Structure formats: C-alpha cells, structure tokens
PASEBA-1860 file (N, C-alpha, C; in nm, 3 decimals):
! residues 228
1> MANLSISQ> -5.307/-5.382/-3.716/-5.336/-5.342/-3.853/-5.480/-5.294/-3.860 ~ -5.498/-5.177/-3.915/-5.630/-5.115/-3.910/-5.701/-5.126/-4.044 ~ -5.826/-5.177/-4.036/-5.914/-5.177/-4.152/-5.856/-5.245/-4.275 ~ -5.785/-5.356/-4.257/-5.733/-5.429/-4.371/-5.839/-5.527/-4.421 ~ -5.843/-5.544/-4.551/-5.938/-5.638/-4.609/-5.888/-5.781/-4.587 ~ -5.977/-5.876/-4.609/-5.940/-6.017/-4.593/-5.827/-6.053/-4.691 ~ -5.834/-6.001/-4.812/-5.731/-6.032/-4.912/-5.595/-5.975/-4.871 ~ -5.596/-5.857/-4.810/-5.471/-5.797/-4.764/-5.411/-5.877/-4.649
9> LRAIRKAA> -5.495/-5.920/-4.556/-5.448/-6.001/-4.444/-5.392/-6.135/-4.493 ~ -5.457/-6.191/-4.595/-5.408/-6.317/-4.652/-5.271/-6.297/-4.718 ~ -5.255/-6.182/-4.784/-5.127/-6.153/-4.850/-5.015/-6.140/-4.748 ~ -5.043/-6.075/-4.636/-4.943/-6.058/-4.530/-4.903/-6.194/-4.474 ~ -5.003/-6.278/-4.449/-4.976/-6.411/-4.395/-4.898/-6.496/-4.497 ~ -4.936/-6.484/-4.623/-4.870/-6.561/-4.728/-4.723/-6.523/-4.739 ~ -4.694/-6.394/-4.727/-4.555/-6.348/-4.734/-4.474/-6.408/-4.619 ~ -4.535/-6.414/-4.500/-4.465/-6.472/-4.385/-4.437/-6.621/-4.406
17> IYGRRLQE> -4.533/-6.690/-4.464/-4.517/-6.833/-4.489/-4.405/-6.857/-4.592 ~ -4.407/-6.779/-4.700/-4.306/-6.797/-4.804/-4.169/-6.745/-4.762 ~ -4.168/-6.652/-4.667/-4.039/-6.608/-4.614/-3.966/-6.724/-4.549 ~ -4.040/-6.802/-4.470/-3.981/-6.920/-4.406/-3.941/-7.024/-4.510 ~ -4.023/-7.040/-4.611/-3.993/-7.139/-4.715/-3.868/-7.099/-4.794 ~ -3.853/-6.969/-4.816/-3.734/-6.921/-4.886/-3.607/-6.953/-4.809 ~ -3.615/-6.943/-4.676/-3.499/-6.975/-4.594/-3.455/-7.119/-4.615 ~ -3.552/-7.208/-4.636/-3.521/-7.349/-4.656/-3.477/-7.378/-4.799
25> DLPVIAED> -3.545/-7.315/-4.896/-3.519/-7.346/-5.037/-3.400/-7.269/-5.094 ~ -3.389/-7.142/-5.055/-3.287/-7.055/-5.117/-3.212/-6.971/-5.013 ~ -3.139/-7.034/-4.922/-3.065/-6.956/-4.822/-2.960/-6.864/-4.885 ~ -2.930/-6.888/-5.012/-2.831/-6.806/-5.083/-2.876/-6.661/-5.097 ~ -3.006/-6.634/-5.076/-3.052/-6.495/-5.091/-2.988/-6.404/-4.986 ~ -2.937/-6.461/-4.877/-2.866/-6.380/-4.779/-2.739/-6.323/-4.841 ~ -2.673/-6.403/-4.924/-2.554/-6.356/-4.995/-2.594/-6.260/-5.107 ~ -2.704/-6.290/-5.173/-2.753/-6.200/-5.279/-2.776/-6.059/-5.226
33> YEELSKPQ> -2.828/-6.051/-5.102/-2.864/-5.921/-5.044/-2.742/-5.831/-5.022 ~ -2.623/-5.890/-5.028/-2.501/-5.809/-5.017/-2.493/-5.708/-5.132 ~ -2.544/-5.747/-5.249/-2.533/-5.662/-5.367/-2.667/-5.630/-5.433 ~ -2.765/-5.715/-5.412/-2.893/-5.698/-5.482/-3.002/-5.650/-5.388 ~ -3.094/-5.570/-5.443/-3.210/-5.527/-5.365/-3.311/-5.641/-5.359 ~ -3.412/-5.627/-5.276/-3.514/-5.732/-5.265/-3.586/-5.757/-5.398 ~ -3.629/-5.652/-5.471/-3.692/-5.677/-5.602/-3.598/-5.746/-5.699 ~ -3.469/-5.714/-5.693/-3.372/-5.778/-5.781/-3.357/-5.926/-5.747
41> IVKKHNLE> -3.365/-5.958/-5.619/-3.357/-6.099/-5.576/-3.479/-6.175/-5.627 ~ -3.595/-6.110/-5.619/-3.718/-6.172/-5.671/-3.702/-6.206/-5.818 ~ -3.646/-6.112/-5.891/-3.629/-6.131/-6.036/-3.522/-6.236/-6.065 ~ -3.411/-6.232/-5.992/-3.301/-6.326/-6.016/-3.347/-6.471/-6.003 ~ -3.425/-6.499/-5.899/-3.467/-6.636/-5.873/-3.607/-6.668/-5.926 ~ -3.663/-6.572/-6.000/-3.794/-6.592/-6.063/-3.896/-6.642/-5.960 ~ -3.903/-6.572/-5.847/-3.984/-6.619/-5.734/-4.134/-6.615/-5.763 ~ -4.179/-6.521/-5.846/-4.322/-6.514/-5.878/-4.369/-6.642/-5.946
49> ERYNINND> -4.293/-6.686/-6.043/-4.331/-6.808/-6.115/-4.300/-6.932/-6.034 ~ -4.189/-6.928/-5.962/-4.146/-7.044/-5.882/-4.252/-7.083/-5.780 ~ -4.312/-6.982/-5.714/-4.409/-7.010/-5.609/-4.552/-6.968/-5.644 ~ -4.569/-6.918/-5.765/-4.701/-6.873/-5.809/-4.757/-6.767/-5.715 ~ -4.677/-6.664/-5.690/-4.718/-6.553/-5.604/-4.690/-6.422/-5.677 ~ -4.758/-6.314/-5.636/-4.736/-6.187/-5.704/-4.609/-6.119/-5.653 ~ -4.573/-6.008/-5.718/-4.446/-5.942/-5.688/-4.441/-5.887/-5.546 ~ -4.553/-5.829/-5.499/-4.555/-5.772/-5.364/-4.531/-5.879/-5.259
57> IATNAVRL> -4.598/-5.993/-5.273/-4.580/-6.101/-5.177/-4.439/-6.156/-5.183 ~ -4.386/-6.172/-5.305/-4.251/-6.224/-5.322/-4.148/-6.131/-5.258 ~ -4.164/-6.000/-5.280/-4.070/-5.903/-5.224/-4.075/-5.903/-5.071 ~ -4.196/-5.907/-5.015/-4.210/-5.911/-4.870/-4.158/-6.042/-4.812 ~ -4.172/-6.151/-4.887/-4.120/-6.280/-4.843/-3.967/-6.275/-4.834 ~ -3.905/-6.211/-4.931/-3.759/-6.196/-4.928/-3.717/-6.114/-4.805 ~ -3.791/-6.006/-4.779/-3.760/-5.922/-4.663/-3.769/-6.002/-4.533 ~ -3.874/-6.081/-4.519/-3.892/-6.159/-4.397/-3.789/-6.272/-4.386
65> AIRGHEGR> -3.754/-6.330/-4.499/-3.652/-6.435/-4.497/-3.519/-6.381/-4.449 ~ -3.488/-6.260/-4.489/-3.361/-6.199/-4.452/-3.363/-6.147/-4.309 ~ -3.474/-6.080/-4.270/-3.480/-6.014/-4.140/-3.547/-6.097/-4.030 ~ -3.632/-6.191/-4.070/-3.704/-6.270/-3.971/-3.848/-6.224/-3.956 ~ -3.927/-6.307/-3.890/-4.070/-6.281/-3.870/-4.101/-6.286/-3.721 ~ -4.182/-6.190/-3.674/-4.208/-6.176/-3.531/-4.318/-6.267/-3.479 ~ -4.386/-6.338/-3.566/-4.488/-6.430/-3.519/-4.630/-6.381/-3.532 ~ -4.652/-6.277/-3.614/-4.788/-6.228/-3.634/-4.857/-6.306/-3.746
73> SNVKPYQG> -4.984/-6.274/-3.768/-5.062/-6.333/-3.878/-5.074/-6.484/-3.868 ~ -5.071/-6.537/-3.743/-5.085/-6.680/-3.720/-4.977/-6.763/-3.787 ~ -4.859/-6.705/-3.798/-4.742/-6.777/-3.850/-4.635/-6.772/-3.741 ~ -4.580/-6.887/-3.707/-4.482/-6.893/-3.599/-4.360/-6.804/-3.630 ~ -4.302/-6.743/-3.527/-4.185/-6.657/-3.550/-4.064/-6.736/-3.596 ~ -3.978/-6.669/-3.670/-3.852/-6.731/-3.710/-3.746/-6.623/-3.727 ~ -3.623/-6.663/-3.704/-3.511/-6.570/-3.718/-3.478/-6.548/-3.865 ~ -3.416/-6.433/-3.894/-3.376/-6.404/-4.030/-3.247/-6.473/-4.069
81> LIKDKNKL> -3.222/-6.482/-4.197/-3.098/-6.542/-4.246/-2.976/-6.462/-4.204 ~ -2.994/-6.329/-4.196/-2.885/-6.242/-4.151/-2.916/-6.201/-4.007 ~ -2.841/-6.250/-3.914/-2.870/-6.228/-3.772/-2.791/-6.112/-3.713 ~ -2.687/-6.069/-3.783/-2.606/-5.956/-3.736/-2.682/-5.826/-3.763 ~ -2.732/-5.762/-3.658/-2.813/-5.641/-3.672/-2.734/-5.526/-3.734 ~ -2.607/-5.515/-3.697/-2.524/-5.407/-3.754/-2.507/-5.426/-3.904 ~ -2.487/-5.550/-3.945/-2.472/-5.578/-4.087/-2.602/-5.549/-4.160 ~ -2.715/-5.585/-4.098/-2.844/-5.558/-4.158/-2.865/-5.409/-4.180
89> EELASKHQ> -2.832/-5.329/-4.080/-2.849/-5.184/-4.091/-2.759/-5.127/-4.200 ~ -2.636/-5.179/-4.207/-2.542/-5.132/-4.309/-2.593/-5.162/-4.450 ~ -2.642/-5.285/-4.469/-2.694/-5.324/-4.600/-2.821/-5.248/-4.633 ~ -2.906/-5.228/-4.530/-3.032/-5.156/-4.552/-3.004/-5.013/-4.596 ~ -2.906/-4.948/-4.533/-2.870/-4.811/-4.570/-2.817/-4.806/-4.713 ~ -2.739/-4.907/-4.748/-2.682/-4.914/-4.883/-2.794/-4.925/-4.987 ~ -2.889/-5.015/-4.962/-2.999/-5.034/-5.056/-3.091/-4.913/-5.061 ~ -3.112/-4.849/-4.944/-3.198/-4.732/-4.942/-3.138/-4.619/-5.023
97> AMSSKSIS> -3.005/-4.604/-5.014/-2.937/-4.500/-5.091/-2.956/-4.522/-5.240 ~ -2.944/-4.648/-5.281/-2.963/-4.680/-5.423/-3.108/-4.659/-5.464 ~ -3.200/-4.697/-5.375/-3.342/-4.683/-5.404/-3.383/-4.538/-5.415 ~ -3.328/-4.454/-5.328/-3.363/-4.312/-5.327/-3.326/-4.244/-5.458 ~ -3.219/-4.292/-5.519/-3.174/-4.232/-5.644/-3.265/-4.271/-5.761 ~ -3.332/-4.385/-5.747/-3.410/-4.435/-5.860/-3.560/-4.408/-5.848 ~ -3.606/-4.364/-5.730/-3.748/-4.340/-5.709/-3.776/-4.190/-5.709 ~ -3.875/-4.149/-5.784/-3.911/-4.009/-5.791/-3.981/-3.964/-5.664
105> TEQRIKNG> -3.984/-3.831/-5.643/-4.053/-3.776/-5.527/-4.200/-3.813/-5.530 ~ -4.260/-3.811/-5.649/-4.401/-3.845/-5.663/-4.428/-3.989/-5.618 ~ -4.336/-4.080/-5.654/-4.353/-4.219/-5.616/-4.338/-4.237/-5.466 ~ -4.245/-4.161/-5.406/-4.227/-4.170/-5.261/-4.353/-4.128/-5.188 ~ -4.412/-4.019/-5.234/-4.536/-3.972/-5.172/-4.646/-4.075/-5.190 ~ -4.652/-4.133/-5.309/-4.752/-4.235/-5.338/-4.736/-4.355/-5.244 ~ -4.610/-4.397/-5.221/-4.584/-4.509/-5.131/-4.626/-4.477/-4.989 ~ -4.597/-4.353/-4.946/-4.636/-4.311/-4.812/-4.786/-4.311/-4.794
113> KKAHKLGL> -4.857/-4.261/-4.896/-5.003/-4.258/-4.889/-5.060/-4.399/-4.889 ~ -4.996/-4.489/-4.962/-5.042/-4.628/-4.966/-5.028/-4.691/-4.828 ~ -4.914/-4.665/-4.762/-4.894/-4.719/-4.627/-4.998/-4.663/-4.530 ~ -5.029/-4.534/-4.548/-5.129/-4.471/-4.462/-5.266/-4.533/-4.485 ~ -5.300/-4.556/-4.612/-5.431/-4.613/-4.646/-5.446/-4.754/-4.593 ~ -5.338/-4.833/-4.598/-5.343/-4.971/-4.554/-5.328/-4.985/-4.403 ~ -5.294/-4.873/-4.339/-5.279/-4.879/-4.194/-5.159/-4.959/-4.151 ~ -5.045/-4.942/-4.222/-4.924/-5.016/-4.190/-4.832/-4.934/-4.100
121> GVHAFTSE> -4.749/-5.005/-4.023/-4.653/-4.937/-3.938/-4.720/-4.843/-3.840 ~ -4.667/-4.721/-3.830/-4.722/-4.623/-3.737/-4.864/-4.584/-3.772 ~ -4.903/-4.603/-3.897/-5.038/-4.565/-3.940/-5.145/-4.659/-3.885 ~ -5.104/-4.772/-3.826/-5.201/-4.865/-3.770/-5.246/-4.822/-3.631 ~ -5.178/-4.723/-3.573/-5.210/-4.679/-3.438/-5.320/-4.574/-3.437 ~ -5.401/-4.575/-3.330/-5.493/-4.465/-3.307/-5.414/-4.351/-3.244 ~ -5.474/-4.233/-3.235/-5.405/-4.119/-3.173/-5.364/-4.152/-3.031 ~ -5.452/-4.221/-2.958/-5.422/-4.256/-2.820/-5.308/-4.356/-2.811
129> QRKQVGKK> -5.307/-4.454/-2.904/-5.199/-4.552/-2.906/-5.066/-4.487/-2.936 ~ -5.067/-4.389/-3.027/-4.943/-4.319/-3.060/-4.888/-4.246/-2.938 ~ -4.978/-4.184/-2.863/-4.935/-4.113/-2.742/-4.877/-4.211/-2.640 ~ -4.943/-4.327/-2.626/-4.897/-4.426/-2.529/-4.762/-4.482/-2.567 ~ -4.742/-4.509/-2.698/-4.614/-4.560/-2.745/-4.502/-4.460/-2.718 ~ -4.531/-4.334/-2.748/-4.432/-4.230/-2.723/-4.400/-4.215/-2.576 ~ -4.503/-4.225/-2.491/-4.485/-4.213/-2.346/-4.402/-4.329/-2.292 ~ -4.437/-4.451/-2.335/-4.364/-4.568/-2.288/-4.218/-4.564/-2.332
137> GGMKARDN> -4.197/-4.523/-2.458/-4.060/-4.514/-2.508/-3.978/-4.414/-2.429 ~ -4.039/-4.300/-2.396/-3.969/-4.198/-2.319/-3.936/-4.245/-2.180 ~ -4.030/-4.316/-2.114/-4.007/-4.366/-1.979/-3.897/-4.472/-1.978 ~ -3.897/-4.557/-2.081/-3.795/-4.662/-2.090/-3.657/-4.599/-2.109 ~ -3.650/-4.499/-2.194/-3.522/-4.431/-2.218/-3.473/-4.364/-2.090 ~ -3.568/-4.302/-2.016/-3.530/-4.235/-1.891/-3.480/-4.335/-1.788 ~ -3.552/-4.445/-1.771/-3.517/-4.544/-1.669/-3.385/-4.613/-1.699 ~ -3.353/-4.626/-1.828/-3.229/-4.696/-1.866/-3.117/-4.600/-1.905
145> NLGFHALS> -3.142/-4.470/-1.884/-3.041/-4.369/-1.914/-2.995/-4.378/-2.059 ~ -3.095/-4.382/-2.149/-3.067/-4.395/-2.291/-3.101/-4.267/-2.366 ~ -3.047/-4.257/-2.487/-3.081/-4.145/-2.574/-3.057/-4.010/-2.509 ~ -3.160/-3.926/-2.509/-3.151/-3.792/-2.454/-3.109/-3.792/-2.308 ~ -3.155/-3.893/-2.234/-3.128/-3.899/-2.091/-2.983/-3.937/-2.060 ~ -2.909/-3.984/-2.159/-2.770/-4.020/-2.138/-2.675/-3.902/-2.165 ~ -2.730/-3.789/-2.211/-2.647/-3.674/-2.247/-2.611/-3.591/-2.124 ~ -2.504/-3.516/-2.138/-2.464/-3.423/-2.032/-2.558/-3.304/-2.034
153> PEQKKENQ> -2.563/-3.223/-1.927/-2.650/-3.104/-1.925/-2.624/-3.011/-2.044 ~ -2.495/-2.998/-2.082/-2.461/-2.911/-2.194/-2.515/-2.968/-2.326 ~ -2.503/-3.100/-2.342/-2.553/-3.164/-2.463/-2.705/-3.157/-2.471 ~ -2.770/-3.174/-2.357/-2.916/-3.165/-2.354/-2.962/-3.024/-2.393 ~ -2.892/-2.926/-2.340/-2.926/-2.788/-2.371/-2.913/-2.759/-2.519 ~ -2.804/-2.810/-2.580/-2.781/-2.789/-2.722/-2.886/-2.861/-2.806 ~ -2.921/-2.984/-2.766/-3.023/-3.060/-2.839/-3.160/-2.996/-2.827 ~ -3.190/-2.943/-2.711/-3.318/-2.875/-2.692/-3.327/-2.752/-2.781
161> KKAMIASG> -3.214/-2.685/-2.796/-3.210/-2.568/-2.884/-3.237/-2.609/-3.028 ~ -3.174/-2.718/-3.069/-3.195/-2.768/-3.205/-3.339/-2.813/-3.225 ~ -3.396/-2.877/-3.123/-3.534/-2.923/-3.134/-3.630/-2.807/-3.152 ~ -3.603/-2.698/-3.081/-3.688/-2.580/-3.094/-3.684/-2.526/-3.236 ~ -3.564/-2.524/-3.293/-3.549/-2.476/-3.430/-3.621/-2.570/-3.526 ~ -3.601/-2.703/-3.502/-3.656/-2.801/-3.595/-3.808/-2.806/-3.593 ~ -3.867/-2.795/-3.477/-4.011/-2.814/-3.467/-4.091/-2.686/-3.475 ~ -4.028/-2.571/-3.448/-4.106/-2.449/-3.443/-4.065/-2.340/-3.537
169> NKEYLPNE> -3.938/-2.324/-3.560/-3.892/-2.207/-3.634/-3.841/-2.237/-3.774 ~ -3.846/-2.360/-3.815/-3.804/-2.397/-3.950/-3.920/-2.463/-4.020 ~ -3.974/-2.394/-4.118/-4.093/-2.445/-4.186/-4.060/-2.573/-4.263 ~ -4.152/-2.668/-4.258/-4.132/-2.792/-4.332/-4.144/-2.765/-4.481 ~ -4.054/-2.826/-4.556/-4.053/-2.809/-4.701/-4.164/-2.893/-4.765 ~ -4.203/-2.861/-4.888/-4.305/-2.940/-4.957/-4.266/-3.088/-4.961 ~ -4.358/-3.174/-4.924/-4.341/-3.320/-4.926/-4.253/-3.374/-4.813 ~ -4.200/-3.286/-4.726/-4.110/-3.334/-4.621/-4.183/-3.421/-4.519
177> KERILELA> -4.300/-3.376/-4.474/-4.375/-3.455/-4.377/-4.419/-3.589/-4.437 ~ -4.462/-3.585/-4.563/-4.504/-3.709/-4.629/-4.388/-3.808/-4.635 ~ -4.267/-3.756/-4.660/-4.149/-3.842/-4.668/-4.119/-3.903/-4.531 ~ -4.136/-3.826/-4.425/-4.114/-3.878/-4.290/-4.210/-3.994/-4.262 ~ -4.337/-3.975/-4.299/-4.437/-4.080/-4.278/-4.404/-4.205/-4.359 ~ -4.352/-4.184/-4.480/-4.317/-4.298/-4.565/-4.201/-4.377/-4.504 ~ -4.097/-4.304/-4.458/-3.981/-4.371/-4.400/-4.017/-4.444/-4.272 ~ -4.115/-4.388/-4.197/-4.156/-4.451/-4.071/-4.214/-4.589/-4.092
185> DHPDYQNG> -4.262/-4.615/-4.213/-4.321/-4.745/-4.243/-4.226/-4.835/-4.322 ~ -4.109/-4.780/-4.360/-4.015/-4.857/-4.441/-3.939/-4.955/-4.351 ~ -3.928/-5.083/-4.390/-3.861/-5.183/-4.306/-3.715/-5.149/-4.276 ~ -3.651/-5.074/-4.361/-3.511/-5.040/-4.338/-3.493/-4.926/-4.238 ~ -3.603/-4.867/-4.195/-3.596/-4.755/-4.100/-3.669/-4.789/-3.971 ~ -3.657/-4.914/-3.929/-3.718/-4.959/-3.805/-3.611/-4.982/-3.698 ~ -3.653/-4.971/-3.573/-3.564/-4.994/-3.459/-3.603/-5.128/-3.396 ~ -3.574/-5.236/-3.465/-3.612/-5.368/-3.418/-3.764/-5.379/-3.412
193> TRGPSYRK> -3.814/-5.426/-3.298/-3.959/-5.441/-3.280/-4.019/-5.320/-3.212 ~ -3.937/-5.216/-3.187/-3.986/-5.100/-3.112/-4.048/-4.993/-3.199 ~ -4.044/-5.010/-3.330/-4.105/-4.912/-3.417/-4.002/-4.834/-3.497 ~ -4.042/-4.720/-3.554/-3.953/-4.641/-3.639/-3.828/-4.594/-3.567 ~ -3.716/-4.593/-3.637/-3.590/-4.541/-3.583/-3.583/-4.391/-3.613 ~ -3.602/-4.309/-3.512/-3.599/-4.164/-3.532/-3.463/-4.118/-3.582 ~ -3.357/-4.185/-3.535/-3.222/-4.145/-3.576/-3.203/-4.163/-3.726 ~ -3.241/-4.280/-3.776/-3.224/-4.307/-3.919/-3.311/-4.213/-4.003
201> IKEHINQE> -3.433/-4.191/-3.956/-3.524/-4.106/-4.033/-3.473/-3.963/-4.037 ~ -3.432/-3.910/-3.923/-3.388/-3.769/-3.920/-3.260/-3.750/-4.001 ~ -3.170/-3.849/-3.998/-3.048/-3.839/-4.079/-3.081/-3.837/-4.228 ~ -3.174/-3.922/-4.267/-3.213/-3.927/-4.408/-3.283/-3.797/-4.450 ~ -3.374/-3.749/-4.367/-3.448/-3.627/-4.399/-3.353/-3.508/-4.409 ~ -3.259/-3.498/-4.317/-3.164/-3.387/-4.321/-3.079/-3.391/-4.447 ~ -3.045/-3.513/-4.491/-2.964/-3.526/-4.612/-3.045/-3.495/-4.737 ~ -3.169/-3.543/-4.739/-3.252/-3.529/-4.859/-3.310/-3.389/-4.877
209> FHKGEDIR> -3.348/-3.327/-4.765/-3.418/-3.199/-4.774/-3.335/-3.079/-4.728 ~ -3.229/-3.102/-4.651/-3.159/-2.988/-4.590/-3.008/-2.990/-4.613 ~ -2.968/-3.057/-4.722/-2.826/-3.059/-4.763/-2.733/-3.107/-4.652 ~ -2.781/-3.198/-4.569/-2.698/-3.255/-4.464/-2.693/-3.176/-4.335 ~ -2.755/-3.059/-4.334/-2.756/-2.979/-4.211/-2.846/-3.044/-4.107 ~ -2.808/-3.029/-3.981/-2.882/-3.093/-3.871/-3.005/-3.010/-3.836 ~ -3.101/-3.006/-3.928/-3.223/-2.926/-3.909/-3.326/-3.003/-3.830 ~ -3.358/-3.125/-3.874/-3.455/-3.207/-3.803/-3.387/-3.294/-3.698
217> TRSSINYV> -3.451/-3.309/-3.585/-3.401/-3.391/-3.476/-3.497/-3.506/-3.451 ~ -3.461/-3.593/-3.358/-3.551/-3.702/-3.323/-3.683/-3.647/-3.270 ~ -3.674/-3.537/-3.197/-3.796/-3.478/-3.141/-3.889/-3.430/-3.252 ~ -3.834/-3.371/-3.356/-3.919/-3.321/-3.463/-3.978/-3.435/-3.545 ~ -3.903/-3.546/-3.556/-3.957/-3.664/-3.624/-4.074/-3.720/-3.544 ~ -4.056/-3.728/-3.413/-4.163/-3.775/-3.324/-4.284/-3.684/-3.336 ~ -4.261/-3.554/-3.347/-4.371/-3.458/-3.357/-4.455/-3.484/-3.482 ~ -4.389/-3.510/-3.594/-4.461/-3.533/-3.719/-4.540/-3.665/-3.711
225> LFRG> -4.476/-3.770/-3.655/-4.539/-3.901/-3.652/-4.657/-3.909/-3.558 ~ -4.649/-3.838/-3.446/-4.751/-3.855/-3.345/-4.840/-3.734/-3.322 ~ -4.799/-3.617/-3.372/-4.883/-3.500/-3.350/-4.898/-3.413/-3.474 ~ -4.808/-3.432/-3.573/-4.810/-3.346/-3.689/-4.910/-3.384/-3.794
END
C-alpha cells in the first residue's frame, strides 16, 4: 500500500478485525449475501451502530467476513464464510450487475480515482513492480500451459489478431480506461491472491462499452493496467 495515512491503515486493520468478529457474531450474513449487497447487509444488521464503526469499515468488514482475509495489516489470516470460489464468483457477478445499474458513470470514475489516490490494488505498485508482476504471471502461465499457452496455434493466431485490434486499432472510448482501472481494484474482479482477473474485466468492459462485442482482450486490459 503506497502513501497511506495512519488513519487509513488503521481503518484497513479495523475492517479485518471486524470481519473476523462478524463471522463469529453473525454467520448468517453468508446467507444474506445470496440476495443482498454488502451495503444492504450493513444496513440490515445495523452494523455501524452495533460496532460503532463507519460505513466504509462496516462494508469492508462484511466483504472480508464473506471472502476471508489474507493476513495483512497485522491481523491473522482467516477463511471466508463462503468457501466455494465458483459460488463466490457467481454471487459477485450478480451483485456487480445490480451495482452497475445503480451507479452513474461519474461515480464510477470517482471511485476509480479514489482507489488510485489511496494506492489500492494495482495502484499500489510501482512501474517496475507492475512489470515484474506481469512477467511472473506470464512465465507461470507458460510453465503450466495455462491461458494463452494452452491454446492451439490457430486459436493463438486468432487471439493475437484480436489483441492487435483491441490495443492498437480501436480507440478507447471516453472513460473506458478509467473504468478498467476501477474494476482492477474492485474485490469482485480479483483472481484470488494473484491480482485483477483480466477475463472478468474484459468481459465487463466489452459489455458496458462495446455492446458485447469482443473488442477488448486480456492483453489490452494488461496494457491499460501496466503500460497505459
């Protein structure tokens, strides 16, 4: 985390602590998440007043209670209430779809800029760190025959063609890059502990900005995050 104030670091740690406490006090929030968003869960159980915490901390605590905590901020790691990763992704997509309908473009840009200012997610990396992460991810995919490296020569050729169109010959629409940066920091668009999920981001961007056409690829998402 880059250049965070003491109060911000305390808020992050506090959310992790209350995430664990929520698991003990209100495990029912795992069932709530089937239908309710994280802010709605905060409101339903009156978490701000119950624990004397603000809305941001309460919302992040709900997220950590559901998904788990990796052990940062001097708080021991713990598993989430929902351990099925496929179910988590399904619910996250459902909530994101509902959220996208209710949040204006201006608010999305504002959220992305806030993440950038606070140095959260990919924004916490230096340029060199971003390059190293991309390099390591590519080597791991190659060694394990994953992603692009698992495709046939014909599929690779077709994807390379699409990547050329996406990154060079198709101009980015207004606010498109900002939206990519925002999604890269959104907890519902992460690939476990490995960082942003390029697949989820490119699918969302293509739906939101390109009427579902396969304009942006994982390569173009990587380009915006690490070089754009």
